[in-house]
Every structure is written in C-alpha cells, then in structure tokens.
C-alpha positions as CSV (number, residue, x, y, z in Angstrom):
1,X,89.2,193.1,140.3
2,X,92.6,194.1,140.1
3,X,95.6,191.8,140.3
4,X,99.3,192.9,139.6
5,X,102.0,190.3,137.8
6,X,106.0,190.5,140.2
7,X,107.3,188.4,137.2
8,X,105.6,186.2,134.4
9,X,107.5,183.4,132.6
10,X,106.1,182.2,129.0
11,X,105.3,178.8,129.0
12,X,105.6,178.2,125.6
13,X,109.6,178.9,126.2
14,X,110.1,178.4,129.5
15,X,109.4,175.0,130.2
16,X,108.7,174.2,133.9
17,X,109.5,170.0,134.8
18,X,107.5,168.6,137.4
19,X,110.7,169.5,139.7
20,X,109.4,173.3,139.2
21,X,106.0,171.9,139.9
22,X,106.9,170.1,143.3
23,X,109.2,173.0,144.5
24,X,106.3,175.5,143.7
25,X,104.2,173.5,145.8
26,X,106.3,173.1,148.9
27,X,105.8,176.6,149.0
28,X,102.4,177.1,149.0
29,X,99.6,176.1,151.9
30,X,96.5,175.7,149.4
31,X,95.9,174.7,145.3
32,X,93.3,175.4,143.5
33,X,93.3,173.2,140.4
34,X,91.0,173.4,137.2
35,X,90.2,171.0,134.5
36,X,87.1,171.9,132.1
37,X,84.8,172.8,135.4
38,X,85.5,171.1,137.8
39,X,87.6,173.0,140.4
40,X,89.5,171.1,143.2
41,X,91.1,172.5,146.0
42,X,93.3,171.6,148.7
43,X,95.0,172.1,151.4
44,X,98.4,171.3,151.2
45,X,99.5,171.9,155.1
46,X,96.7,170.6,157.0
47,X,95.7,167.4,153.7
48,X,99.6,166.6,153.0
49,X,98.9,164.7,149.8
50,X,101.6,162.5,148.0
51,X,103.9,164.3,145.1
52,X,101.6,162.2,142.5
53,X,98.1,163.8,143.7
54,X,100.1,167.1,143.6
55,X,101.8,166.7,140.1
56,X,98.2,165.4,138.8
57,X,97.1,168.8,139.8
58,X,99.8,170.8,138.6
59,X,101.1,168.7,135.6
60,X,99.3,168.5,131.1
61,X,99.7,165.8,129.4
62,X,103.1,166.9,128.3
63,X,104.9,166.5,131.6
64,X,104.8,170.0,132.3
65,X,103.7,172.7,135.0
66,X,100.1,173.5,133.6
67,X,99.5,177.4,132.3
68,X,98.1,179.4,133.3
69,X,99.9,179.1,137.1
70,X,99.2,181.6,139.7
71,X,101.3,181.8,142.6
72,X,99.4,184.5,144.9
73,X,100.8,184.8,148.8
74,X,100.4,180.7,150.2
75,X,97.6,179.9,147.4
76,X,98.9,178.3,143.4
77,X,96.0,178.5,141.4
78,X,96.5,175.9,138.4
79,X,94.7,176.1,135.2
80,X,91.6,178.6,135.1
81,X,88.4,179.1,135.6
82,X,87.0,182.8,135.1
83,X,84.0,182.1,138.3
84,X,86.8,180.6,140.3
85,X,89.5,183.6,139.9
86,X,86.5,185.9,140.1
87,X,86.1,184.3,143.9
88,X,89.6,184.0,144.8
89,X,90.4,187.6,143.9
90,X,87.2,189.6,144.9
91,X,88.9,191.6,148.2
92,X,91.8,192.5,145.6
C-alpha cells in the first residue's frame, strides 16, 4: 500500500472544530468512520445524513475532529482500523 500525503495537520497543535468537520464532509461523497472495532460507511450524497449524525462520526469527546482523518479524493476516513485501510487502499 502506497499512500502519499499532499498536506498534513498536526492534531495536537491545530484543533479542527465542528465547522471544519462539516466543511470537509460537504466536499466528500463517502464517509468511513471507525470507532473501536466498528466501521461505519455512509454515502453522504445518497443517504443525506443530518449534521448531527455526521458530527457524531467525525468528532471526538472534546468536540474536535478525530484523528487520524484522511481525505482521499471524495472519500473521508475518520479513525483508524488496519483492515479498513487495507481494503480502501488495496488498489493504490
């Protein structure tokens, strides 16, 4: 798997708020959110979830964007699960 970042933000130094999370979500078609062992896939265009639902997947307990968060094309990936990463990046 070869993935190259075009830009990075240090989550310890730069806190991204719910407004930032919603801005990212509006630029995406799909959202994958991992919490623990559970992975949720949401089609943001087809399913049209409300803001509260999107923020529930994207924000941590502090109210800031969860890390790691990746934007790959029109896909947002929030949280980390090695199996999900392998599945999503197997063609890269």
